[in-house]
TIDOZA-622579 format. One record per atom (N, C-alpha, C): residue in three letters; atom name; x, y, z. Coordinates in steps of 0.05 Angstrom, whole numbers, m for minus. Each point is the difference from the previous one (the first is absolute). Example, Ala and Ser with C-alpha at 12.3 -4.5 7.8 and 13.67 -1.06 7.14 Angstrom:
! residues 2
+-----+----+--------+--------+--------+
!  aa ! at !      X !      Y !      Z !
+-----+----+--------+--------+--------+
! ala !  N !    264 !   m114 !    156 !
! ala ! CA !    m18 !     24 !      0 !
! ala !  C !     18 !     24 !      0 !
! ser !  N !     m7 !     21 !    m14 !
! ser ! CA !     16 !     24 !      1 !
! ser !  C !    m15 !     22 !     14 !
+-----+----+--------+--------+--------+
//
This chain:
! residues 129
+-----+----+--------+--------+--------+
!  aa ! at !      X !      Y !      Z !
+-----+----+--------+--------+--------+
! met !  N !     17 !    m23 !      0 !
! met ! CA !    m17 !     23 !      0 !
! met !  C !     18 !     25 !      0 !
! lys !  N !     m8 !     19 !    m15 !
! lys ! CA !     16 !     25 !     m2 !
! lys !  C !     m3 !     16 !     25 !
! pro !  N !     21 !     14 !      8 !
! pro ! CA !     m1 !     15 !     25 !
! pro !  C !    m22 !     22 !      0 !
! arg !  N !     m5 !     12 !    m23 !
! arg ! CA !    m20 !     22 !      1 !
! arg !  C !    m28 !    m12 !      4 !
! tyr !  N !     m6 !    m25 !     m9 !
! tyr ! CA !    m25 !    m12 !      5 !
! tyr !  C !     m3 !     m7 !     30 !
! leu !  N !     22 !     m9 !     12 !
! leu ! CA !      0 !     m7 !     28 !
! leu !  C !     m4 !     25 !     17 !
! ile !  N !     13 !     22 !     m7 !
! ile ! CA !     m3 !     25 !     14 !
! ile !  C !    m29 !     10 !     m3 !
! gly !  N !    m11 !     m2 !    m24 !
! gly ! CA !    m28 !      8 !     m5 !
! gly !  C !    m19 !    m16 !     16 !
! ala !  N !      4 !    m26 !      2 !
! ala ! CA !    m18 !    m18 !     15 !
! ala !  C !      2 !      7 !     30 !
! ile !  N !     23 !      6 !     10 !
! ile ! CA !      4 !      7 !     28 !
! ile !  C !    m15 !     27 !      6 !
! leu !  N !      3 !     19 !    m18 !
! leu ! CA !    m13 !     26 !      4 !
! leu !  C !    m30 !     m2 !     m1 !
! ile !  N !    m11 !    m17 !    m18 !
! ile ! CA !    m29 !     m4 !     m2 !
! ile !  C !    m10 !    m14 !     25 !
! thr !  N !     14 !    m20 !     10 !
! thr ! CA !     m8 !    m14 !     24 !
! thr !  C !      1 !     19 !     24 !
! ala !  N !     20 !     17 !      2 !
! ala ! CA !      2 !     19 !     22 !
! ala !  C !    m23 !     20 !     m2 !
! ala !  N !     m6 !      9 !    m24 !
! ala ! CA !    m22 !     20 !     m3 !
! ala !  C !    m27 !    m12 !      8 !
! val !  N !     m5 !    m25 !     m9 !
! val ! CA !    m25 !    m13 !      7 !
! val !  C !     m1 !     m5 !     31 !
! gly !  N !     21 !     m9 !     11 !
! gly ! CA !      1 !     m4 !     29 !
! gly !  C !     m4 !     25 !     16 !
! thr !  N !     12 !     22 !     m9 !
! thr ! CA !     m4 !     26 !     13 !
! thr !  C !    m28 !      9 !     m2 !
! ser !  N !    m12 !     m3 !    m24 !
! ser ! CA !    m28 !      8 !     m4 !
! ser !  C !    m19 !    m15 !     18 !
! val !  N !      4 !    m26 !      2 !
! val ! CA !    m18 !    m17 !     17 !
! val !  C !      3 !      9 !     29 !
! tyr !  N !     24 !      5 !      9 !
! tyr ! CA !      5 !      9 !     28 !
! tyr !  C !    m13 !     27 !      5 !
! leu !  N !      4 !     19 !    m18 !
! leu ! CA !    m12 !     26 !      4 !
! leu !  C !    m30 !      0 !     m1 !
! leu !  N !    m12 !    m17 !    m17 !
! leu ! CA !    m29 !     m3 !     m1 !
! leu !  C !    m11 !    m11 !     25 !
! ser !  N !     14 !    m20 !     11 !
! ser ! CA !    m10 !    m12 !     25 !
! ser !  C !      2 !     20 !     23 !
! gln !  N !     20 !     17 !      0 !
! gln ! CA !      3 !     20 !     21 !
! gln !  C !    m19 !     23 !     m3 !
! ser !  N !    m10 !      6 !    m24 !
! ser ! CA !    m17 !     23 !     m4 !
! ser !  C !    m30 !     m7 !      5 !
! gln !  N !     m6 !    m25 !      3 !
! gln ! CA !    m28 !     m7 !      6 !
! gln !  C !     m7 !      9 !     28 !
! ile !  N !    m23 !     13 !      2 !
! ile ! CA !     m9 !     10 !     26 !
! ile !  C !    m22 !    m18 !     10 !
! gln !  N !      4 !    m12 !     23 !
! gln ! CA !    m19 !    m19 !     11 !
! gln !  C !    m21 !     14 !     16 !
! tyr !  N !    m25 !    m11 !      0 !
! tyr ! CA !    m20 !     10 !     19 !
! tyr !  C !      8 !    m10 !     28 !
! ser !  N !     m5 !     17 !     19 !
! ser ! CA !      8 !     m5 !     28 !
! ser !  C !    m20 !     11 !     19 !
! thr !  N !      2 !     m8 !     25 !
! thr ! CA !    m15 !     13 !     21 !
! thr !  C !     19 !     19 !     14 !
! ile !  N !    m10 !     17 !     17 !
! ile ! CA !     17 !     19 !     14 !
! ile !  C !     20 !    m14 !     17 !
! ala !  N !     m9 !    m22 !     14 !
! ala ! CA !     18 !    m15 !     17 !
! ala !  C !     24 !    m11 !    m15 !
! thr !  N !     m5 !    m12 !    m23 !
! thr ! CA !     23 !    m12 !    m15 !
! thr !  C !     17 !     22 !    m13 !
! ala !  N !    m12 !     22 !     m7 !
! ala ! CA !     15 !     23 !    m12 !
! ala !  C !     20 !     11 !     20 !
! lys !  N !     m8 !      0 !     26 !
! lys ! CA !     18 !     10 !     21 !
! lys !  C !     25 !    m17 !      2 !
! thr !  N !     m1 !    m25 !     m5 !
! thr ! CA !     23 !    m18 !      3 !
! thr !  C !     15 !     m5 !    m26 !
! ser !  N !    m12 !      5 !    m23 !
! ser ! CA !     12 !     m8 !    m25 !
! ser !  C !     23 !     19 !     m9 !
! gly !  N !     m4 !     26 !      5 !
! gly ! CA !     20 !     20 !     m9 !
! gly !  C !      1 !      4 !    m30 !
! arg !  N !    m18 !    m13 !    m15 !
! arg ! CA !     m1 !      3 !    m29 !
! arg !  C !    m23 !     18 !     m7 !
! lys !  N !      0 !      8 !    m26 !
! lys ! CA !    m23 !     15 !    m10 !
! lys !  C !    m23 !    m19 !     m4 !
! val !  N !    m23 !      7 !     11 !
! val ! CA !    m24 !    m17 !     m1 !
! val !  C !    m24 !     17 !     m8 !
! gln !  N !    m22 !    m14 !     m5 !
! gln ! CA !    m25 !     14 !     m4 !
! gln !  C !    m21 !    m11 !     20 !
! ile !  N !    m15 !     18 !     12 !
! ile ! CA !    m19 !     m7 !     20 !
! ile !  C !    m28 !      9 !     m9 !
! lys !  N !    m19 !    m18 !      1 !
! lys ! CA !    m27 !      6 !     m8 !
! lys !  C !    m16 !      4 !     26 !
! gly !  N !    m16 !     21 !      0 !
! gly ! CA !    m16 !      6 !     24 !
! gly !  C !    m20 !     22 !     m6 !
! gln !  N !    m10 !     12 !     21 !
! gln ! CA !    m19 !     22 !     m2 !
! gln !  C !     11 !     23 !     17 !
! trp !  N !     m5 !     24 !     m9 !
! trp ! CA !      8 !     23 !     15 !
! trp !  C !    m21 !      5 !     21 !
! val !  N !      9 !      9 !     23 !
! val ! CA !    m18 !      5 !     23 !
! val !  C !     m6 !     30 !     m1 !
! asp !  N !    m24 !      7 !     m9 !
! asp ! CA !     m7 !     28 !     m5 !
! asp !  C !     m4 !     16 !     26 !
! his !  N !     m5 !    m13 !     22 !
! his ! CA !     m5 !     15 !     25 !
! his !  C !     26 !      5 !     15 !
! asp !  N !     22 !    m12 !    m10 !
! asp ! CA !     26 !      6 !     12 !
! asp !  C !     15 !     21 !    m16 !
! leu !  N !     24 !      4 !      7 !
! leu ! CA !     17 !     21 !    m12 !
! leu !  C !      3 !     m3 !    m30 !
! thr !  N !    m10 !     20 !    m16 !
! thr ! CA !      5 !      2 !    m28 !
! thr !  C !      8 !     28 !     m6 !
! leu !  N !     25 !      4 !     m9 !
! leu ! CA !     11 !     27 !     m4 !
! leu !  C !     13 !      2 !    m27 !
! tyr !  N !     m3 !     23 !    m13 !
! tyr ! CA !     16 !      6 !    m24 !
! tyr !  C !     13 !     27 !      5 !
! asn !  N !     27 !      1 !      0 !
! asn ! CA !     15 !     24 !      4 !
! asn !  C !      9 !     10 !    m27 !
! thr !  N !    m11 !     23 !     m9 !
! thr ! CA !      6 !     10 !    m26 !
! thr !  C !     29 !     11 !     m1 !
! gly !  N !     10 !     10 !     23 !
! gly ! CA !     27 !     11 !      0 !
! gly !  C !     21 !    m21 !     m5 !
! thr !  N !     m3 !    m23 !     12 !
! thr ! CA !     20 !    m22 !     m4 !
! thr !  C !    m10 !    m21 !    m20 !
! asp !  N !    m24 !      3 !    m10 !
! asp ! CA !    m12 !    m19 !    m19 !
! asp !  C !      0 !    m28 !     12 !
! thr !  N !    m10 !     m2 !     25 !
! thr ! CA !      0 !    m25 !     14 !
! thr !  C !    m29 !     m7 !      8 !
! phe !  N !     m8 !    m25 !     m6 !
! phe ! CA !    m26 !    m10 !      6 !
! phe !  C !      3 !    m22 !     21 !
! gln !  N !    m16 !      2 !     22 !
! gln ! CA !      1 !    m20 !     21 !
! gln !  C !    m28 !    m10 !      6 !
! phe !  N !     m2 !    m26 !      5 !
! phe ! CA !    m26 !    m12 !      9 !
! phe !  C !      6 !    m25 !     15 !
! ile !  N !    m21 !    m11 !     13 !
! ile ! CA !      2 !    m25 !     15 !
! ile !  C !    m12 !    m22 !    m17 !
! leu !  N !     15 !    m22 !     m3 !
! leu ! CA !     m8 !    m23 !    m15 !
! leu !  C !     m4 !    m24 !     19 !
! val !  N !    m22 !    m14 !     m4 !
! val ! CA !     m5 !    m25 !     15 !
! val !  C !      0 !    m23 !    m21 !
! asp !  N !     17 !    m20 !      5 !
! asp ! CA !      2 !    m22 !    m19 !
! asp !  C !    m22 !    m21 !      6 !
! asp !  N !      1 !    m21 !    m16 !
! asp ! CA !    m21 !    m21 !      2 !
! asp !  C !      1 !    m14 !     27 !
! ser !  N !     22 !      0 !     14 !
! ser ! CA !      2 !    m13 !     26 !
! ser !  C !     m9 !     18 !     23 !
! gly !  N !     m5 !     26 !     m6 !
! gly ! CA !    m10 !     19 !     20 !
! gly !  C !     21 !     17 !     12 !
! glu !  N !     25 !     m3 !     m8 !
! glu ! CA !     22 !     17 !     11 !
! glu !  C !      1 !     27 !    m15 !
! lys !  N !      5 !     21 !     16 !
! lys ! CA !      1 !     27 !    m11 !
! lys !  C !     29 !     10 !     m1 !
! ile !  N !      5 !     18 !    m20 !
! ile ! CA !     25 !     13 !     m2 !
! ile !  C !     m4 !     27 !    m14 !
! arg !  N !     17 !     20 !      7 !
! arg ! CA !     m1 !     26 !    m13 !
! arg !  C !     16 !     m3 !    m26 !
! val !  N !    m12 !     10 !    m22 !
! val ! CA !     13 !      0 !    m26 !
! val !  C !      8 !     28 !     m7 !
! val !  N !     24 !      4 !     m9 !
! val ! CA !     10 !     26 !     m9 !
! val !  C !      8 !     m3 !    m29 !
! tyr !  N !    m11 !     18 !    m16 !
! tyr ! CA !      5 !      0 !    m29 !
! tyr !  C !      9 !     28 !     m8 !
! his !  N !     23 !      1 !    m13 !
! his ! CA !     11 !     26 !     m9 !
! his !  C !    m10 !      4 !    m29 !
! gly !  N !    m21 !     14 !     m2 !
! gly ! CA !    m13 !      6 !    m26 !
! gly !  C !    m28 !      9 !      4 !
! ala !  N !    m14 !      5 !    m21 !
! ala ! CA !    m27 !     10 !      1 !
! ala !  C !    m19 !    m21 !     10 !
! lys !  N !    m21 !      9 !     13 !
! lys ! CA !    m21 !    m18 !      9 !
! lys !  C !    m14 !    m11 !    m25 !
! pro !  N !     m4 !    m27 !     m1 !
! pro ! CA !    m13 !    m11 !    m23 !
! pro !  C !    m28 !     10 !     m5 !
! asn !  N !     m8 !      3 !    m25 !
! asn ! CA !    m27 !      8 !     m7 !
! asn !  C !    m20 !    m20 !     11 !
! asn !  N !    m23 !      9 !      9 !
! asn ! CA !    m22 !    m16 !     10 !
! asn !  C !      9 !    m18 !     23 !
! phe !  N !     20 !      8 !     16 !
! phe ! CA !      9 !    m17 !     22 !
! phe !  C !    m23 !     m6 !     20 !
! glu !  N !    m16 !     20 !      5 !
! glu ! CA !    m22 !     m3 !     19 !
! glu !  C !    m21 !    m21 !     m9 !
! leu !  N !     m1 !     m5 !    m26 !
! leu ! CA !    m20 !    m19 !    m11 !
! leu !  C !     11 !    m29 !      0 !
! ala !  N !     25 !     m3 !      6 !
! ala ! CA !     13 !    m26 !     m3 !
! ala !  C !    m12 !    m21 !     18 !
! gln !  N !     m6 !    m23 !    m11 !
! gln ! CA !     m9 !    m23 !     16 !
! gln !  C !     25 !    m15 !     12 !
! thr !  N !     21 !     m1 !    m17 !
! thr ! CA !     24 !    m14 !      8 !
! thr !  C !     24 !     16 !     m9 !
! val !  N !     21 !      0 !     17 !
! val ! CA !     25 !     14 !     m6 !
! val !  C !     23 !    m20 !      0 !
! val !  N !     17 !      2 !    m20 !
! val ! CA !     24 !    m16 !     m1 !
! val !  C !     24 !     20 !      1 !
! val !  N !     17 !     m4 !     20 !
! val ! CA !     24 !     17 !      2 !
! val !  C !     25 !    m17 !     m6 !
! arg !  N !     18 !     12 !    m14 !
! arg ! CA !     26 !    m13 !     m6 !
! arg !  C !     22 !     16 !     13 !
! gly !  N !     18 !    m14 !     13 !
! gly ! CA !     22 !     14 !     13 !
! gly !  C !     12 !    m18 !     21 !
! arg !  N !     11 !     12 !     21 !
! arg ! CA !     12 !    m15 !     22 !
! arg !  C !     m4 !     13 !     27 !
! ile !  N !      3 !    m15 !     21 !
! ile ! CA !     m2 !     10 !     27 !
! ile !  C !     25 !     18 !      5 !
! asn !  N !     m5 !     23 !     12 !
! asn ! CA !     21 !     19 !      7 !
! asn !  C !     m5 !      8 !     29 !
! gly !  N !     12 !    m15 !     19 !
! gly ! CA !     m5 !      6 !     28 !
! gly !  C !    m27 !     m8 !      9 !
! asp !  N !    m17 !     19 !      8 !
! asp ! CA !    m27 !     m6 !      9 !
! asp !  C !    m22 !      6 !    m20 !
! tyr !  N !      8 !      6 !    m25 !
! tyr ! CA !    m19 !      5 !    m21 !
! tyr !  C !      7 !    m14 !    m26 !
! phe !  N !    m19 !     m1 !    m19 !
! phe ! CA !      5 !    m12 !    m26 !
! phe !  C !      5 !     22 !    m19 !
! glu !  N !     23 !      0 !    m13 !
! glu ! CA !      7 !     21 !    m20 !
! glu !  C !     m8 !    m10 !    m27 !
! ala !  N !    m21 !     11 !    m11 !
! ala ! CA !    m11 !    m10 !    m26 !
! ala !  C !     14 !     14 !    m23 !
! thr !  N !      5 !    m15 !    m21 !
! thr ! CA !     11 !     11 !    m24 !
! thr !  C !    m22 !      2 !    m21 !
! glu !  N !    m22 !    m14 !      5 !
! glu ! CA !    m23 !     m1 !    m19 !
! glu !  C !    m25 !     m6 !     16 !
! ile !  N !    m22 !     13 !     m7 !
! ile ! CA !    m27 !     m6 !     11 !
! ile !  C !    m19 !     m6 !    m22 !
! leu !  N !    m13 !    m23 !      2 !
! leu ! CA !    m20 !     m9 !    m20 !
! leu !  C !    m27 !     m1 !     14 !
! thr !  N !    m21 !     11 !    m12 !
! thr ! CA !    m26 !     m1 !     12 !
! thr !  C !    m19 !    m15 !    m17 !
! lys !  N !    m19 !    m14 !     13 !
! lys ! CA !    m21 !    m14 !    m15 !
! lys !  C !    m26 !     13 !      8 !
! cys !  N !    m12 !     14 !    m18 !
! cys ! CA !    m24 !     15 !      5 !
! cys !  C !    m24 !    m16 !    m11 !
! pro !  N !    m24 !      6 !     10 !
! pro ! CA !    m24 !    m13 !    m11 !
! pro !  C !     m2 !      6 !    m30 !
! ser !  N !     m9 !    m20 !    m15 !
! ser ! CA !     m2 !      4 !    m29 !
! ser !  C !    m24 !     17 !     m7 !
! lys !  N !      5 !     19 !    m18 !
! lys ! CA !    m22 !     16 !     m9 !
! lys !  C !    m19 !    m15 !    m18 !
! tyr !  N !      9 !    m24 !     m8 !
! tyr ! CA !    m16 !    m16 !    m18 !
! tyr !  C !    m18 !    m20 !     15 !
! glu !  N !      2 !     m2 !     26 !
! glu ! CA !    m18 !    m17 !     15 !
! glu !  C !    m27 !     12 !      0 !
! gly !  N !    m20 !    m16 !     m5 !
! gly ! CA !    m27 !     11 !     m2 !
! gly !  C !    m13 !      4 !     27 !
! asn !  N !    m20 !     17 !      0 !
! asn ! CA !    m16 !      4 !     23 !
! asn !  C !    m22 !    m20 !      0 !
! thr !  N !      2 !    m20 !     18 !
! thr ! CA !    m19 !    m23 !     m1 !
! thr !  C !    m28 !      8 !     11 !
! ser !  N !     m2 !     24 !     13 !
! ser ! CA !    m26 !      8 !     10 !
! ser !  C !    m19 !      8 !    m22 !
! leu !  N !     11 !      6 !    m24 !
! leu ! CA !    m16 !      8 !    m23 !
! leu !  C !    m11 !    m24 !    m16 !
! ile !  N !     10 !    m24 !      6 !
! ile ! CA !     m9 !    m24 !    m15 !
! ile !  C !    m26 !    m10 !     12 !
! pro !  N !    m20 !     m4 !    m17 !
! pro ! CA !    m26 !     m9 !     10 !
! pro !  C !      3 !    m28 !     13 !
! gln !  N !    m12 !     m3 !     23 !
! gln ! CA !      1 !    m25 !     14 !
! gln !  C !    m23 !    m18 !     m8 !
! lys !  N !      5 !    m26 !     m2 !
! lys ! CA !    m21 !    m19 !     m7 !
! lys !  C !    m18 !     m4 !     24 !
! gln !  N !    m25 !     m3 !     m5 !
! gln ! CA !    m19 !     m4 !     22 !
! gln !  C !    m12 !    m27 !     m1 !
+-----+----+--------+--------+--------+
//
């Protein structure tokens, strides 16, 4: 085998191996608050925002804060450096991506799931008698 083919095969194998490794590291797993506290990795947590607790948006520092309760019932303060998401108050479910930073969750992204505007009003459907 010619040396340049051998070098090419080694480079291709290294590139594929590096790509697989980086892809596995970039996947963000769903987590609870409890496991996020011990993992130290970037995670995403699904939950609901607690509207009766602290919800603040500071326009001077462009920081949005709220309290998130996950599916297991644990609460944590979420700090997001960026604008408050549109229709945040209408969200049924919130997914935050980021990592635990001390006693709060530092979010790099906030995803909201709002009620669909395409869901019909069932009260207008005639009932069978």
